[in-house]
Every structure is written in C-alpha cells, then in structure tokens.
NUPA-111048 format. One record per atom (N, C-alpha, C): residue in one letter; y, x, z. Coordinates in Angstrom, 2 decimals. Layout:
// NUPA-111048
A_Y_X_Z;
...
***
This chain:
// NUPA-111048
M_-98.80_261.12_-73.49;
M_-100.18_260.61_-72.53;
M_-100.23_259.30_-72.54;
K_-99.09_258.30_-73.09;
K_-99.54_257.14_-73.10;
K_-100.65_256.02_-73.76;
R_-101.50_255.69_-73.01;
R_-103.20_255.27_-73.53;
R_-103.05_253.58_-72.81;
N_-101.95_252.81_-73.22;
N_-102.77_251.17_-72.58;
N_-103.39_251.48_-71.12;
D_-103.18_252.53_-70.23;
D_-104.08_252.70_-69.25;
D_-105.54_252.84_-68.76;
K_-105.75_253.69_-70.14;
K_-107.33_254.19_-70.68;
K_-107.25_255.12_-69.60;
E_-108.10_255.70_-69.31;
E_-108.63_256.66_-68.42;
E_-109.00_257.58_-69.41;
T_-108.98_258.98_-69.35;
T_-109.14_260.16_-70.52;
T_-110.67_260.83_-69.71;
K_-111.71_261.17_-70.48;
K_-112.70_261.54_-70.26;
K_-112.92_263.13_-70.77;
I_-112.45_264.38_-70.06;
I_-113.09_265.90_-71.05;
I_-113.98_266.82_-70.13;
V_-114.56_266.40_-70.99;
V_-116.08_267.66_-70.62;
V_-115.46_269.10_-70.55;
I_-116.05_269.82_-69.96;
I_-116.16_271.42_-70.09;
I_-117.62_271.86_-69.88;
L_-117.08_272.79_-71.78;
L_-118.66_272.81_-72.02;
L_-119.10_274.78_-72.19;
G_-120.19_274.94_-72.23;
G_-120.07_276.64_-72.33;
G_-121.33_277.10_-71.86;
S_-121.83_278.30_-71.82;
S_-122.81_278.92_-71.45;
S_-122.76_279.47_-70.37;
Y_-123.47_279.48_-69.55;
Y_-124.12_280.41_-68.35;
Y_-122.99_281.28_-67.88;
N_-121.90_281.45_-66.93;
N_-121.35_282.74_-66.30;
N_-120.12_282.75_-67.52;
S_-119.60_281.61_-68.19;
S_-118.77_281.99_-69.07;
S_-117.05_281.35_-68.46;
G_-117.30_280.86_-67.44;
G_-116.04_280.57_-66.80;
G_-115.55_279.15_-66.45;
K_-116.77_278.09_-66.69;
K_-116.51_276.65_-66.70;
K_-115.83_276.15_-65.42;
T_-116.60_276.66_-64.42;
T_-116.06_276.11_-63.02;
T_-114.60_276.65_-62.62;
T_-114.73_277.43_-62.79;
T_-112.88_278.41_-62.48;
T_-111.97_277.60_-63.55;
T_-112.44_277.69_-64.63;
T_-111.38_276.76_-65.43;
T_-111.52_275.38_-64.40;
L_-112.30_274.65_-64.35;
L_-111.51_273.22_-63.69;
L_-110.99_273.29_-62.36;
E_-111.10_274.16_-61.71;
E_-110.83_274.69_-60.12;
E_-108.94_274.93_-60.80;
N_-108.57_275.55_-61.71;
N_-107.69_275.77_-62.10;
N_-106.78_274.62_-62.82;
I_-107.21_273.50_-63.59;
I_-107.00_272.54_-63.90;
I_-106.55_271.72_-62.75;
C_-107.28_271.85_-61.99;
C_-107.37_270.67_-60.55;
C_-106.90_271.30_-59.64;
N_-106.32_272.40_-59.59;
N_-105.63_273.03_-58.82;
N_-106.04_273.21_-57.29;
E_-107.37_272.77_-57.55;
E_-108.32_272.88_-56.06;
E_-109.81_272.98_-56.03;
K_-110.37_272.97_-54.99;
K_-111.55_272.98_-54.76;
K_-112.31_271.55_-55.83;
V_-113.15_271.51_-56.44;
V_-113.86_270.42_-56.90;
V_-115.50_270.14_-56.77;
M_-115.20_269.04_-56.83;
M_-117.02_268.29_-56.53;
M_-117.74_269.32_-57.07;
T_-118.71_270.28_-56.56;
T_-119.56_270.93_-57.45;
T_-121.14_270.60_-56.74;
I_-122.02_270.48_-57.62;
I_-123.39_270.33_-57.44;
I_-124.16_271.94_-57.82;
D_-124.23_272.76_-57.04;
D_-124.51_274.04_-57.11;
D_-126.15_274.67_-56.45;
Y_-126.69_275.43_-56.82;
Y_-127.38_276.35_-56.18;
Y_-127.18_277.71_-55.81;
N_-127.01_278.15_-55.08;
N_-126.27_279.39_-54.73;
N_-125.50_280.23_-55.88;
G_-124.40_279.20_-55.83;
G_-123.14_279.37_-56.82;
G_-123.85_279.14_-58.21;
T_-124.71_278.55_-58.72;
T_-124.61_278.40_-59.99;
T_-125.09_276.81_-60.42;
T_-123.98_276.15_-60.99;
T_-124.00_274.72_-61.24;
T_-125.09_274.39_-61.61;
I_-125.70_273.66_-61.11;
I_-127.21_272.59_-61.79;
I_-127.05_271.52_-61.97;
A_-126.04_271.51_-61.87;
A_-125.53_269.50_-62.18;
A_-124.81_269.16_-62.34;
L_-123.13_269.34_-61.84;
L_-121.94_268.85_-62.61;
L_-120.97_269.51_-61.41;
D_-119.76_269.97_-62.07;
D_-118.70_269.90_-61.65;
D_-117.74_269.01_-61.75;
Y_-116.82_268.18_-61.26;
Y_-115.76_267.24_-61.11;
Y_-114.86_267.51_-60.73;
G_-113.65_267.24_-61.21;
G_-112.32_267.12_-60.44;
G_-111.72_266.00_-61.52;
N_-110.46_265.75_-60.77;
N_-109.14_264.91_-61.83;
N_-107.83_265.46_-61.48;
I_-107.16_264.57_-62.33;
I_-105.48_265.04_-62.14;
I_-104.95_263.84_-62.78;
K_-103.71_263.83_-62.77;
K_-102.73_262.46_-63.21;
K_-102.01_263.82_-63.95;
V_-101.80_263.00_-65.56;
V_-101.08_263.94_-65.93;
V_-100.12_262.82_-66.96;
D_-99.02_262.54_-66.61;
D_-98.07_261.48_-67.19;
D_-98.15_260.10_-66.52;
G_-98.68_260.14_-65.56;
G_-99.13_258.92_-65.07;
G_-100.67_258.41_-65.60;
E_-101.44_258.87_-66.13;
E_-102.60_258.59_-66.72;
E_-103.52_259.56_-66.29;
V_-104.46_259.11_-65.63;
V_-106.04_259.83_-64.82;
V_-106.55_260.30_-65.80;
V_-107.03_261.80_-65.74;
V_-108.04_262.44_-66.86;
V_-108.81_263.08_-65.79;
H_-109.88_262.67_-66.06;
H_-111.16_263.07_-65.59;
H_-111.97_264.37_-66.19;
I_-112.62_264.80_-65.26;
I_-112.96_266.59_-65.88;
I_-114.27_266.72_-65.54;
F_-114.95_266.80_-66.15;
F_-116.80_267.12_-65.62;
F_-117.07_269.14_-66.18;
A_-117.56_269.61_-65.97;
A_-117.85_270.85_-66.40;
A_-119.53_270.81_-66.26;
T_-120.15_271.06_-66.88;
T_-121.49_271.59_-67.00;
T_-122.23_272.35_-66.74;
P_-123.23_272.52_-66.29;
P_-124.09_273.83_-65.90;
P_-124.08_274.57_-67.69;
G_-124.30_275.97_-67.61;
G_-124.80_276.20_-68.87;
G_-126.04_277.04_-69.41;
Q_-126.58_276.90_-68.39;
Q_-128.52_277.45_-68.79;
Q_-128.75_276.65_-69.60;
E_-129.30_276.82_-70.48;
E_-130.47_276.07_-71.62;
E_-131.24_275.15_-70.62;
R_-131.70_275.70_-69.53;
R_-132.88_273.90_-69.30;
R_-131.98_273.41_-68.45;
F_-130.67_273.26_-68.30;
F_-129.56_272.19_-68.38;
F_-129.23_271.25_-69.14;
K_-129.35_271.57_-70.37;
K_-129.36_270.98_-71.72;
K_-128.93_269.52_-71.71;
F_-130.35_268.56_-70.73;
F_-130.06_267.48_-70.40;
F_-128.76_267.28_-69.91;
M_-128.64_267.74_-68.72;
M_-127.37_267.67_-67.96;
M_-125.82_267.39_-68.78;
R_-125.76_268.24_-70.12;
R_-124.52_268.22_-70.91;
R_-124.41_267.12_-71.76;
E_-125.78_266.50_-72.14;
E_-125.91_265.39_-72.87;
E_-125.34_264.22_-72.25;
I_-126.09_263.88_-70.92;
I_-125.82_263.11_-70.09;
I_-124.45_263.46_-69.95;
L_-123.43_264.17_-69.59;
L_-122.10_264.23_-69.27;
L_-121.18_263.95_-70.39;
S_-121.70_264.35_-71.24;
S_-120.85_264.17_-72.72;
S_-120.94_262.79_-73.36;
Q_-121.59_262.25_-72.86;
Q_-121.43_260.43_-73.16;
Q_-120.22_260.08_-73.06;
G_-119.58_259.08_-74.15;
G_-118.40_258.65_-74.03;
G_-116.95_259.64_-73.73;
L_-117.00_261.17_-73.56;
L_-116.19_261.89_-73.56;
L_-114.89_262.00_-74.73;
D_-113.72_261.95_-74.25;
D_-112.73_261.93_-75.05;
D_-112.34_263.12_-75.69;
G_-112.65_264.15_-75.47;
G_-112.34_265.69_-75.29;
G_-113.20_266.60_-74.81;
A_-113.37_268.12_-75.50;
A_-113.61_269.04_-74.49;
A_-113.47_270.41_-74.97;
I_-113.24_271.03_-73.54;
I_-113.16_272.64_-73.86;
I_-114.46_273.00_-73.43;
V_-114.73_274.44_-74.56;
V_-115.90_275.11_-75.19;
V_-114.95_276.24_-74.18;
V_-115.58_276.57_-72.91;
V_-114.93_277.94_-72.30;
V_-116.11_279.42_-72.86;
V_-115.65_280.30_-73.53;
V_-116.84_281.01_-74.06;
V_-116.20_282.63_-73.76;
D_-117.28_283.24_-72.93;
D_-117.20_284.26_-72.51;
D_-116.57_285.32_-73.70;
N_-115.16_285.85_-74.05;
N_-114.93_286.82_-74.69;
N_-115.42_288.06_-74.56;
S_-115.98_288.17_-73.77;
S_-116.44_289.85_-73.60;
S_-117.98_289.96_-74.25;
T_-118.51_288.78_-74.20;
T_-120.10_288.73_-74.56;
T_-119.90_287.99_-76.30;
G_-119.07_287.25_-76.60;
G_-118.98_286.55_-77.43;
G_-119.76_284.90_-77.78;
L_-119.95_284.35_-78.52;
L_-120.62_283.36_-78.79;
L_-122.20_283.35_-78.83;
T_-122.82_282.35_-78.01;
T_-124.06_283.08_-77.30;
T_-124.61_281.40_-78.66;
S_-126.11_281.67_-78.43;
S_-126.72_280.12_-79.27;
S_-126.44_279.15_-78.65;
T_-125.91_279.07_-77.02;
T_-125.58_277.83_-76.47;
T_-124.13_277.10_-77.09;
D_-123.35_278.32_-77.20;
D_-121.74_278.15_-77.32;
D_-122.35_277.54_-79.19;
I_-122.61_277.94_-79.76;
I_-122.96_277.50_-81.04;
I_-123.48_276.25_-81.24;
N_-124.62_275.84_-80.60;
N_-125.17_274.56_-80.71;
N_-123.87_273.33_-80.02;
I_-123.62_273.44_-79.31;
I_-122.17_272.83_-78.14;
I_-121.29_272.57_-79.88;
I_-121.28_273.67_-80.29;
I_-119.45_273.67_-81.20;
I_-120.26_272.95_-82.42;
K_-121.42_272.92_-82.75;
K_-121.91_272.33_-83.88;
K_-122.08_270.80_-83.62;
R_-121.98_270.63_-82.30;
R_-122.44_269.01_-81.95;
R_-121.24_268.43_-81.54;
L_-120.38_268.90_-81.19;
L_-119.18_268.62_-81.11;
L_-118.25_268.50_-82.94;
N_-118.34_269.50_-83.82;
N_-118.13_269.39_-85.00;
N_-119.05_268.15_-85.50;
S_-120.04_267.33_-85.40;
S_-120.62_266.82_-86.24;
S_-120.07_265.43_-85.59;
K_-119.89_265.01_-84.50;
K_-119.56_264.13_-83.70;
K_-118.07_263.63_-83.93;
N_-117.27_264.51_-84.73;
N_-115.81_264.58_-84.75;
N_-115.07_264.47_-83.27;
V_-115.39_265.24_-82.57;
V_-114.75_265.02_-81.08;
V_-113.60_265.93_-80.89;
P_-112.34_265.79_-80.55;
P_-111.56_267.20_-80.25;
P_-112.01_267.78_-78.98;
Y_-111.53_269.01_-79.82;
Y_-111.95_270.19_-78.59;
Y_-111.31_271.35_-78.75;
V_-111.00_272.46_-77.40;
V_-110.14_273.59_-77.88;
V_-111.16_274.76_-77.14;
I_-111.29_275.42_-77.81;
I_-112.42_277.02_-77.18;
I_-111.34_277.88_-76.56;
F_-111.80_278.13_-74.98;
F_-110.82_279.04_-74.71;
F_-111.91_280.22_-74.15;
A_-110.94_280.95_-75.12;
A_-112.01_282.40_-75.45;
A_-111.39_283.34_-73.80;
N_-112.01_283.11_-73.33;
N_-112.26_283.42_-71.73;
N_-112.30_284.71_-71.18;
K_-112.00_285.41_-70.25;
K_-111.94_286.40_-69.62;
K_-111.54_287.81_-71.02;
Q_-110.51_287.25_-70.90;
Q_-109.45_288.45_-71.25;
Q_-109.35_289.11_-71.23;
D_-109.00_289.71_-69.74;
D_-109.04_290.65_-69.20;
D_-109.85_291.80_-69.28;
I_-111.58_291.25_-70.27;
I_-112.64_292.48_-70.03;
I_-112.32_292.45_-71.70;
N_-112.17_291.89_-72.43;
N_-111.88_292.12_-74.00;
N_-110.33_290.83_-74.53;
T_-109.94_291.77_-74.91;
T_-108.56_290.73_-75.52;
T_-108.96_290.72_-77.29;
G_-109.73_291.01_-77.61;
G_-109.88_290.79_-79.31;
G_-110.53_289.40_-79.78;
E_-110.49_288.77_-80.81;
E_-110.36_288.02_-81.11;
E_-111.75_287.84_-80.92;
L_-112.31_286.51_-80.62;
L_-113.13_285.90_-80.92;
L_-113.73_285.82_-82.21;
D_-115.03_286.54_-82.65;
D_-115.64_286.10_-84.08;
D_-116.65_284.77_-83.92;
H_-116.28_283.76_-85.57;
H_-117.07_283.00_-84.89;
H_-117.35_282.59_-86.40;
N_-117.28_283.40_-87.63;
N_-117.92_283.50_-88.94;
N_-117.25_281.68_-89.64;
G_-116.14_280.93_-88.95;
G_-115.81_279.94_-89.37;
G_-116.37_278.63_-88.95;
L_-117.32_279.01_-88.06;
L_-117.88_277.76_-87.20;
L_-116.85_276.89_-86.41;
I_-116.04_277.65_-85.81;
I_-114.94_276.95_-84.72;
I_-113.90_275.72_-85.70;
N_-113.88_274.58_-85.51;
N_-112.65_273.88_-86.59;
N_-112.12_273.33_-85.47;
A_-111.15_274.54_-84.45;
A_-110.24_273.84_-83.27;
A_-109.12_274.98_-82.93;
P_-108.33_274.47_-81.92;
P_-107.70_275.75_-81.94;
P_-108.26_276.83_-80.59;
I_-108.18_278.27_-80.58;
I_-108.75_279.00_-79.66;
I_-107.55_279.72_-79.09;
I_-107.93_279.51_-77.55;
I_-106.92_279.70_-76.64;
I_-107.41_280.88_-76.16;
P_-106.64_281.92_-75.70;
P_-106.87_283.22_-75.09;
P_-106.68_282.77_-73.75;
T_-107.29_282.92_-72.63;
T_-107.40_282.38_-71.23;
T_-107.97_283.30_-70.41;
I_-107.66_283.72_-69.26;
I_-108.06_284.35_-68.04;
I_-108.14_283.39_-66.88;
A_-109.56_282.82_-66.74;
A_-109.50_281.60_-65.67;
A_-109.04_281.75_-64.34;
Q_-110.14_283.08_-64.31;
Q_-109.47_283.57_-62.30;
Q_-108.04_283.62_-62.46;
E_-107.24_283.66_-63.19;
E_-106.17_283.98_-62.92;
E_-105.02_282.64_-63.55;
G_-105.84_281.76_-63.99;
G_-105.17_280.56_-64.54;
G_-104.64_280.71_-66.09;
E_-104.59_281.78_-66.21;
E_-103.83_282.25_-67.88;
E_-104.29_281.13_-69.18;
G_-103.39_280.52_-69.70;
G_-103.79_279.71_-70.81;
G_-104.69_278.50_-70.47;
I_-104.64_278.63_-69.06;
I_-105.84_276.99_-68.76;
I_-104.41_275.57_-69.14;
N_-103.56_275.89_-68.58;
N_-102.55_274.11_-68.59;
N_-102.14_274.12_-70.19;
D_-101.73_275.41_-70.88;
D_-101.62_275.17_-72.40;
D_-102.95_274.62_-73.07;
G_-103.86_275.24_-72.85;
G_-104.76_274.53_-73.83;
G_-105.48_273.55_-73.33;
L_-105.14_272.86_-71.94;
L_-106.00_271.44_-71.88;
L_-104.62_270.53_-72.21;
H_-102.77_270.86_-72.28;
H_-102.37_270.07_-72.62;
H_-101.97_269.58_-74.33;
L_-102.76_270.70_-74.90;
L_-103.15_271.04_-76.65;
L_-104.42_270.01_-76.81;
L_-105.12_270.10_-76.04;
L_-106.56_269.17_-75.91;
L_-105.75_267.64_-75.96;
L_-105.41_267.74_-75.16;
L_-104.46_265.89_-74.79;
L_-103.71_265.33_-75.88;
D_-103.23_266.38_-76.60;
D_-102.23_265.84_-77.33;
D_-103.02_265.59_-78.75;
L_-104.51_266.58_-79.18;
L_-105.35_266.46_-80.11;
L_-105.78_265.28_-79.74;
I_-106.00_264.75_-78.68;
I_-106.95_263.53_-78.36;
I_-105.63_262.23_-78.90;
E_-104.86_262.46_-78.03;
E_-103.99_261.16_-78.62;
E_-103.85_261.12_-79.79;
N_-103.69_262.29_-80.84;
N_-103.21_262.01_-81.82;
N_-104.29_261.96_-82.94;
K_-105.94_261.72_-82.06;
K_-106.94_261.07_-82.93;
K_-106.74_259.66_-82.86;
E_-106.02_259.17_-81.39;
E_-106.49_257.75_-81.43;
E_-105.54_257.02_-82.05;
T_-104.11_257.70_-82.52;
T_-103.10_256.66_-83.07;
T_-103.33_256.69_-84.67;
***
C-alpha cells in the first residue's frame, strides 16, 4: 500500500444497526472514538490503523436516515468505502441509496454482508452491487480484515 505518504480515508456506511461500529472496533482492535446517544451513533465513530507503515483513517457514519447529512459530510474526500449490510434483513432503502451514490461517484467499495451467524444466505441485490461482497460476522471479527485488505487493494489499483 505504498502511496507516497498519502493517508487513506475509508468511510463505513450502512443502515441503522447493521454493525458499523462493531466493524470499526474490529478493524482498529480497540474501542474507538464514538459520538453517540444511548448507544446509537448520532455523529460519527472514528479509529485509525497503520497498514504497511501507512495511516488509514476510518470513519463510521450513523445509519438512521435523519443523519444522512453526516454521511454526506464524512464522505467528502473518501478514498474508499465499506458498506455494512445486515444480511438477516437484506438491503434497505438507505443501503440502496448509499450504493447508488458510490457507483455514480466511481468510489472503490466492498460490501460486508454482516450477521452471517443469523443468515448465511447470499445477499439479494438484483445487480445493483458492483463490488465484492464479503460475508462477515462483525461481533466475532470474521471476514473483517480480509474485506479491509481487499478494499485497500481496490483503492491502490484505482490510483495506479
């Protein structure tokens, strides 16, 4: 991931209660900075890690539709995205809007089909998703690091 000392910004997006904060905590291997109210993210979650000596900043957005403006603010200048989808409920209208926006902006992204412990079926997306779909169980950390490294590869390949 050598990128001439440029830092990478990844934003974790998805619907309410899909597992965005838990995904971020697993990526960063620690408790992250969270702005929440009664356990629900209302502004952002933030963490960072080093991959091959490079800093990766990771922001998780609130999933409730009323906080759409925060998704838009946090998505400015992003290098890539992780869309966390609750595989037990499938794609929501919020997920669909996020994916359409990422597709239109040509942003590298991966889908985490989360909660595979509840539903192991494939994510039904009717051809909407133009990205790798990684089965994950965020609470156990399953699939998280593989998905992150795949996204970092997609970002690097876009830049070269």
